[in-house]
Residue, then its C-alpha position, 0 to 999 in steps of 0.5 A: m266551209e266545214l260547218g256547211r258540210i256537217s250542218l245537215p247531219l247535226t240537224i238531223a241528229g238533233l231532230a231525232t234526239l228531239a223526237v225521242a226526248s218528247t216521246l219519253i216526256w209523253l211516256l212519263l206523263y201519260e203512261p207512268v206505271a208502264l214506265a216506272g215498271a219498266v225501269n224497275d224490272g230493267d226491261i227496255t222492250v216495253v218502252a221501246q214498244a211504247i215509243g214506237t207506237a207513239l211515233v207511229k200514231t204521230l206519223a199517221a196523224l201528221v199524214r192524215y192532217l197533210 
């Protein structure tokens, strides 16, 4: 019964990790200059803003599809 109790939180954490990882891969492919500049400067705000924008656009497209 232990596995049944923790399976939902593990699933949610896995989906969140998958969303962030896929967004970072998308950024690496479509905005490599911004990502490289952020890594070089050590400034994570550019990356966080790009991830947030990409997630909002994805959710908007999903809602429009439904």
